[in-house]
NUZA-930341 format. One record per residue (C-alpha): chain; z, x negated, y negated. Coordinates in steps of 0.25 Angstrom, whole numbers. Layout:
BEGIN
A/Z/X/Y
...
//
This chain:
BEGIN
A/-98/71/-618
A/-104/82/-609
A/-105/82/-594
A/-119/83/-589
A/-124/94/-580
A/-126/85/-568
A/-111/79/-570
A/-106/93/-571
A/-113/97/-558
A/-108/84/-551
A/-93/88/-555
A/-95/102/-550
A/-99/97/-537
A/-87/86/-536
A/-78/98/-540
A/-84/106/-528
A/-82/95/-518
A/-68/93/-522
A/-65/108/-521
A/-72/108/-506
A/-65/96/-503
A/-51/101/-508
A/-53/114/-499
A/-57/106/-486
A/-44/98/-488
A/-36/111/-489
A/-44/117/-477
A/-41/104/-469
A/-27/104/-473
A/-25/118/-469
A/-32/116/-455
A/-22/117/-443
A/-24/107/-432
A/-17/111/-419
A/-16/101/-407
A/-17/108/-394
A/-13/100/-381
A/-18/106/-368
A/-18/104/-353
A/-31/110/-352
A/-42/99/-354
A/-54/108/-349
A/-58/116/-361
A/-70/122/-354
A/-64/129/-343
A/-51/136/-339
A/-39/137/-347
A/-44/125/-356
A/-56/134/-359
A/-47/146/-363
A/-37/137/-371
A/-48/130/-379
A/-55/145/-381
A/-42/150/-387
A/-40/138/-396
A/-55/139/-401
A/-53/154/-404
A/-40/151/-412
A/-47/141/-420
A/-59/151/-423
A/-49/160/-428
A/-40/150/-435
A/-51/141/-442
A/-40/133/-449
A/-35/128/-435
A/-40/116/-426
A/-35/114/-413
A/-36/101/-406
A/-34/101/-391
A/-30/90/-382
A/-31/95/-367
A/-26/86/-355
A/-24/89/-340
A/-10/92/-336
A/-6/78/-333
A/-12/71/-344
A/-7/82/-353
A/7/80/-348
A/7/66/-352
A/1/67/-365
A/12/78/-368
A/23/69/-365
A/17/59/-374
A/16/70/-385
A/30/74/-382
A/36/60/-383
A/30/59/-397
A/33/72/-401
A/18/75/-404
A/15/87/-396
A/3/94/-400
A/3/107/-408
A/1/116/-395
A/2/111/-382
A/2/115/-367
A/15/116/-359
A/20/119/-346
A/31/129/-347
A/39/122/-336
A/53/114/-338
A/48/100/-334
A/37/102/-345
A/41/111/-356
A/56/111/-356
A/57/97/-363
A/47/102/-373
A/55/114/-377
A/68/106/-376
A/63/95/-385
A/58/104/-396
A/43/100/-394
A/39/115/-393
A/39/125/-404
A/46/138/-401
A/38/150/-400
A/41/164/-405
A/43/172/-393
A/40/185/-401
A/26/180/-403
A/23/182/-387
A/29/195/-384
A/16/201/-383
A/9/189/-376
A/12/195/-362
A/18/182/-355
A/23/184/-341
A/38/185/-339
A/43/171/-338
A/30/164/-343
A/37/159/-355
A/50/154/-349
A/45/140/-346
A/41/140/-361
A/54/144/-366
A/68/138/-368
A/81/143/-373
A/75/156/-377
A/64/150/-385
A/49/150/-382
A/41/137/-383
A/28/140/-376
A/18/150/-370
A/14/151/-355
A/-1/150/-353
A/-2/154/-337
A/4/159/-325
A/4/147/-316
A/3/150/-301
A/-1/141/-290
A/-10/146/-280
A/-21/141/-270
A/-35/142/-275
A/-46/141/-263
A/-60/140/-260
A/-65/152/-253
A/-78/147/-249
A/-71/134/-243
A/-61/143/-235
A/-72/152/-230
A/-82/140/-226
A/-72/133/-218
A/-65/145/-213
A/-52/143/-217
A/-41/154/-220
A/-36/155/-234
A/-21/150/-233
A/-10/160/-235
A/0/153/-227
A/5/138/-227
A/-1/137/-212
A/-14/143/-217
A/-14/132/-228
A/-12/121/-218
A/-23/127/-209
A/-32/127/-221
A/-29/113/-225
A/-33/108/-211
A/-46/115/-211
A/-50/110/-225
A/-46/96/-221
A/-54/97/-208
A/-66/102/-216
A/-65/90/-227
A/-60/99/-238
A/-48/97/-247
A/-39/108/-244
A/-32/110/-258
A/-36/102/-270
A/-23/96/-276
A/-20/88/-289
A/-9/79/-283
A/-9/70/-295
A/-3/80/-303
A/9/82/-294
A/13/96/-300
A/4/104/-290
A/11/97/-278
A/25/101/-284
A/20/115/-285
A/14/115/-271
A/28/110/-266
A/35/121/-274
A/25/131/-268
A/28/127/-254
A/43/128/-257
A/41/142/-261
A/33/145/-249
A/43/139/-240
A/55/145/-246
A/51/158/-253
A/60/154/-264
A/54/151/-278
A/67/145/-283
A/70/135/-272
A/63/123/-278
A/70/126/-291
A/83/126/-284
A/80/112/-278
A/77/108/-293
A/91/112/-297
A/96/106/-284
A/103/118/-279
A/95/115/-267
A/90/101/-263
A/75/98/-260
A/78/90/-249
A/88/100/-242
A/81/113/-243
A/72/117/-231
A/61/124/-240
A/60/113/-249
A/58/104/-238
A/48/113/-230
A/40/114/-242
A/39/99/-244
A/35/98/-229
A/25/109/-231
A/18/101/-243
A/18/88/-235
A/11/95/-223
A/1/101/-232
A/-2/87/-238
A/-2/81/-224
A/-13/91/-220
A/-22/87/-231
A/-19/99/-241
A/-25/91/-253
A/-37/83/-256
A/-36/68/-253
A/-29/59/-263
A/-24/73/-270
A/-12/65/-275
A/-22/58/-285
A/-29/71/-289
A/-27/77/-303
A/-29/92/-307
A/-43/91/-311
A/-47/84/-298
A/-40/94/-289
A/-46/106/-296
A/-60/100/-295
A/-59/98/-281
A/-56/112/-278
A/-66/117/-288
A/-77/108/-282
A/-74/116/-269
A/-69/102/-262
A/-55/109/-260
A/-52/123/-253
A/-40/125/-261
A/-33/122/-274
A/-17/124/-276
A/-17/126/-291
A/-11/136/-302
A/-17/149/-306
A/-21/142/-319
A/-33/138/-310
A/-38/153/-310
A/-50/148/-318
A/-55/141/-307
A/-64/154/-303
A/-71/153/-317
A/-71/138/-318
A/-86/135/-320
A/-84/120/-318
A/-84/124/-303
A/-95/130/-295
A/-97/145/-293
A/-95/143/-278
A/-80/137/-282
A/-78/148/-292
A/-81/159/-282
A/-74/154/-271
A/-61/149/-277
A/-50/159/-274
A/-34/158/-274
A/-22/162/-265
A/-7/159/-266
A/-2/147/-260
A/1/150/-245
A/15/155/-241
A/23/151/-229
A/21/162/-219
A/29/160/-207
A/34/147/-212
A/42/148/-226
A/47/159/-233
A/38/159/-245
A/25/168/-247
A/12/165/-254
A/17/174/-264
A/28/165/-268
A/20/158/-279
A/21/145/-288
A/20/152/-301
A/25/149/-315
A/21/149/-330
A/16/136/-333
A/7/130/-344
A/8/135/-358
A/8/131/-373
A/18/126/-383
A/18/122/-398
A/23/109/-403
A/36/110/-411
A/32/99/-421
A/18/104/-422
A/14/104/-437
A/5/116/-434
A/16/123/-425
A/13/137/-431
A/-2/136/-429
A/0/130/-415
A/8/142/-411
A/-2/152/-417
A/-12/145/-408
A/-3/146/-396
A/-1/161/-399
A/-16/163/-399
A/-19/156/-386
A/-8/163/-379
A/-11/177/-384
A/-14/186/-373
A/-27/190/-378
A/-31/174/-378
A/-24/167/-366
A/-20/177/-356
A/-33/186/-358
A/-43/175/-358
A/-35/166/-347
A/-37/178/-338
A/-50/184/-342
A/-57/170/-340
A/-50/168/-327
A/-43/156/-331
A/-28/157/-328
A/-16/167/-326
A/-10/168/-339
A/5/168/-342
A/3/181/-349
A/0/196/-344
A/-15/197/-342
A/-17/211/-335
A/-22/216/-348
A/-33/206/-347
A/-38/208/-334
A/-53/213/-333
A/-56/215/-319
A/-65/202/-320
A/-54/193/-316
A/-59/182/-306
A/-54/180/-292
A/-43/170/-295
A/-37/178/-306
A/-36/191/-297
A/-31/182/-285
A/-21/175/-293
A/-15/188/-300
A/-14/194/-286
A/-6/181/-281
A/4/183/-294
A/5/198/-291
A/8/196/-277
A/19/185/-279
A/32/186/-274
A/38/174/-281
A/34/164/-292
A/40/150/-292
A/42/146/-307
A/40/133/-312
A/35/122/-303
A/47/113/-298
A/41/101/-304
A/42/108/-318
A/54/115/-317
A/64/104/-320
A/64/92/-329
A/51/83/-333
A/57/72/-324
A/58/80/-312
A/44/85/-315
A/39/71/-314
A/49/68/-302
A/45/80/-294
A/29/78/-296
A/31/63/-292
A/39/67/-279
A/28/78/-275
A/17/68/-277
A/23/57/-269
A/27/68/-258
A/13/73/-258
A/7/59/-256
A/16/56/-244
A/26/47/-251
A/38/56/-248
A/42/64/-236
A/46/78/-239
A/61/75/-238
A/60/63/-248
A/52/72/-257
A/63/82/-257
A/74/72/-259
A/67/66/-271
A/65/80/-277
A/80/82/-276
A/82/69/-283
A/72/72/-294
A/79/87/-296
A/93/80/-297
A/88/71/-307
A/82/82/-315
A/95/89/-315
A/103/78/-320
//
């Protein structure tokens, strides 16, 4: 019995549908999905914008790849990271801080995939930039930025109130008094995050002692926090500045975004923060007035008081990226990492967009069109006499990080005297050594 013309046509259609469906299934099976965990939740400005742009460019060049981004602010990021680690379910590609308290347990625990050092010999990383991302001669991550603590300030606010830009501790104290009298917050501070307070204390230790190694000697208990005059003097300096009203009211409860917005909305004269905020000069979330008037200087030295200078800087290589050792798409995640951190991608764009100081050499990417903050921060780096290294709260164990950050917050809130704070630091350091 023959098949009718209509039936043959129907069978042909069915066959074509099966072929197309089969092809789509194969394509779907071959599609690679990379889970990307970031600490840059704003994907429209700053480093988050660049990170997202590079991911989108990678997807365009690799149509078989999908990238799912999860992005949280620093503190929520750290909390979620601990959850992922506890369940051994880290996303394929994730941001890390290349500091002992954060990344050492990840490397020791085998959570991060080893990277091939030879892949990065032409990436132009600064000397020492990858030290915090390495262990036992093996490389597990790449540095994103050069981190440097500086004092951003609003030129117009200083000019309007006839206040001198502080270059010494005494001038800073004078500026604080003047702005407080005028009803203006001297320095915007995210005290709830704690780590900035830790860094400020270490900055004061460097300015008092002129010795970038002193606080690390105390961590190793080669000297005692409570017995060393410069460690005590720095604690007294911080207490004196807080008593003068250096930060906004209720600063202990303010998070990163709140402090940044307070400064960006021109309600604070200064902002003590890292060079990763170079993008303030280009952030269109803030007014043209602010962008035109934001400027930067090193944190003041102790002329006539301590041994340190303004050129003794809190500087290190912090944030970067690593790949999960258990990722089912590890090879593709490493390809994405290598693409993002290729000098012509991260270093070039980070510099030319005025977003941040890269952890890679950027001389070849200078155009002569750099914004004011880029030029000023580069000058600060070039004039430096010493760099601190990893902030002290991140330079030991994860437990010490929690203890030191709790102690500094209690001290800043007036719950401990300088002597009590330092004795507690000794106890925490001793516990970390045991």
